N, C-alpha and C positions, 0 to 999 in steps of 0.2 A: 701480408695484410692480417692473416689470422693470428699472428703472434703479437699484434699490437693491441692487446686487451687490457687496457688500464683506464681508470676513471679520471676525467678532467672536469673541472668546474666550468660552467658556461662563461664565455667571454667573447668580446669582439676584438678582432686582430686587424692590424694594418698589413697591406701587402709588403713583402720584404723590400721591394724597391723603394716604396714610399718611406719605409722606416729608415733606410740608409740615407735617402735624399734629405730628410728632415733633420737629421742629427747634426748637432753643432760640432765645431772642431775643438772647443774647450769645454772642460767640465763645468757645469752650471752651478755646482755647490762646492763649498770648501771641502777639501779632502778629509780633514779631521772630523767634520760633522758627518760625512758619509761613512767614515770608518765606524763611528758610534752606531749609525743606523745599520750597518752591515752586521755588527755583533747582535744588535737587538732583533733584526730581521731573522737571523739564523736561529735564534733561540725561540722566537714566537711563530715564524711563518715558514722557516726553511724545511720543516718536515713534510710540507705539502708542495711548496713552490720551488724547492731546491735552494741550497745555500747561496747560490748566486742569483736567485730570482728568475732563472731562465727556464723554469718548469721542472716539476717532479712527477712522481708516480701518481699523485692525486690532484695536484694543483697545476693550473695553466701557466704558461710563460708570461710573466709580468713585464719583463724587459721589453718585449715587442708588442705588448698589448695596447689597444687604443685607449684604455684607461689611463696609463702612464703618459702616452703621447699627448693626450688632450688635457691632462692635469695641469692646473695653474697653481703652483706653490702649495700643493696638497689639497686643493678644494675637492677634487673627485676621489682621490685616494682616501682621504680622511672620512668621507661619507661611507665608503665601502667598509672601512675598518670599523667605524663606530656602529654602523647599521647591519653589517653582514649582507649576505645575499639569500633571502628567503627561498627555501626549496632546494638549497645546495648545502654542501659541507662547509661553506664559508660562514663561520660564526661571527657574531658581533663582539668587539673588544671594547669594554668601557675603560675609563681612565685608570681604574684600579689595576687593570691588566696591562694596558699600554698607555703610559702617561702622554700628555701633549708634547712634551719634549722628546720622548722616545719616538712618537709618531712623526714629528718634524725631522728627526734624524733619519728615519726610514724613508721618508719622502726624498731626502737628499740622496740617500743610497740608491734608490730606484732610478732617479733621474740621471745620476752619474753612470749607473750601469747601462742605461739606454745608450748613452753616448759611447761608452767603451765598447759595447757589443756591436754598434754600428760600424766601428772601424775594423772589425775582425773579418777576415776572408773565410767564408764557409763556417763549418762548425755548428750550424743551426741544428738543434736536436728537437725543436718543437715542430708540430705539424699544423700548418695554417689551413684555414677553411678551404682556400682555393686549391690546396694540394689534393684534396679528396673529392671536391665538387666537380667532377669531370664526366659524370654519367649522362645518360639520356633519360629524361623524366618520363617520356611516353613509354619507353621500354620498361622502365621501372614500375609504372602503373600496371602494365600487363603482367609482370611477375607478381606484383602485390595482389592483383585480382585473382591470380591462379593459386597462390600459396599462403596468403596471409589473412584473407578475409574471414577465415573460420574463427579468428580471435579478435581481429582489429577492424575498425571502420575509419575511413578517412575523415568523416564528418562528425565523429563522436570522440572516441578516446585519443585519436591522433590529430584532432582538429587543432590547427595553429602550431603544430610541433615545429614546423620550419621557422617560425618566428621566435620560438623559445630556445631552440638548440641549433647548433651548427657544427660543421667540420667533423673532426675526429670524435668529439663527444657524442654526436648523434650517430655516427657510424658504430661506435662501441655500444651504445644503447641498443641499436638494432641487432648487432651480432651477439652481444653478451650482456643482456639486461641483468644478469646475476651480479655483475660488477657493482651495481648500485645497492646491493643488499648487504646488510650487516651480518657478520657471523658466517660460519662455514656452511650453514644450510640456508637455502633460499626461502624467504618469507612467502607464504602461500602454499608451500608443498605439504601434502598430507602423506602419512605413512600408515600402513597396516602391518602389524607384527603378528606372526603366527608362532606361538610358543611350542615347545616339544610335546606338550600334552594335547595340542590341537586347538587350544583356545586362542582367540584373536582379540587384539586391542588396536584401536585406530585413534589417531590424533594428529596434531600439527607437528611436522618434522622440526626438531630443534637442533639436531646435530647428526652428522653421519660421516664416517670415514671407513677405512678398510677393516677396522677392528671393532668399532662401537657404533651404535645408533641410539638416539634419544628422542623422546617425543613428549608433548604435553597433551593430556586428555582434555576433554571439554570442561571438566570440573576443575581444571588447573593442576591436577596431579602430574608430577614429572616422573617418567619412567626411562630407564636406560638398560640396554642389553648388549652383550657381546654378539657380534654378527655371526659367529660360528655356532651359536646356540639357538638361533631363531631364523625364520624365513622373513624376508623384508620385501615389501611391495611399496614403491613410492609413486605417488601421483603428483607430478610437478608441472604446474601450468606453464613454466618457462622452457620445458623440454623441447617444445616445437622450435625454439630458437636454436637450440643445440643441433637438432635434426637438420635444420637448414644449412648448417655449415658443410655437410656432405654434398649438398645440392648446388650451393652458390658457386658460380665462377667469379673471377675478379670483376668482369663486366657487370654481372648481376648485382654485385654488392654496390658498385658505384651508381648503377642505374636506379636501384631502389632508393639509395640515399638521395639522388637527384629528385626523385618523386616526393620523398618525405620533405625535402627542403621546399618544394613547391606548395606544401600545405601551410599556407600563411593565414 
């Protein structure tokens, strides 16, 4: 479970059995149109959702999504493509980036992929919400009250999180919130550098690896140092999530997830 630290965009999924049961036996769109859509999808969307639309390191499985299952000739898909999903990495694509004809071809590709994948035995690489929603919410609340309330409250920063997120995406946010942060250093981390002469500077951590550390001062000045030349102290508000990884059992993880899902 701890190795599954990757970011997924929010989505609603159908149970695998329902997905297979609803699939048609013939491809709903012409093969040549779907082939055009496949090429355009790979160039525009494949880096997130996978070249086959079955999920990538950053984007969810579109093939088995409720979005595609409930789509009628592109009505839902086009809305997401044109408007994006605010608050996620799903950007909006206007007609200059994705023409109407390209969009129609991608719709054909996605619907045909749905039928093709329904006929496959096994091979599912996506994680459905029901795969991880197996915990005890009451036990999760007990764990949360004991270890998480120093930073979080169920009725404030986490209010409604169960309605906004689900499945592996919520599990990953819980275990590794840094996965949502851009760049190699987490937003919100502060660092204090002690130079060889004993002087100290503090600011927002901008970058850190085994060899270098960089920060921005309050006045906007950017400083960088070799880690062998200075002493580095980092105050990272997300470190508590990392510390939890040594405490969590598999049951704890799923129980806390069940509790978070109950916060509707």
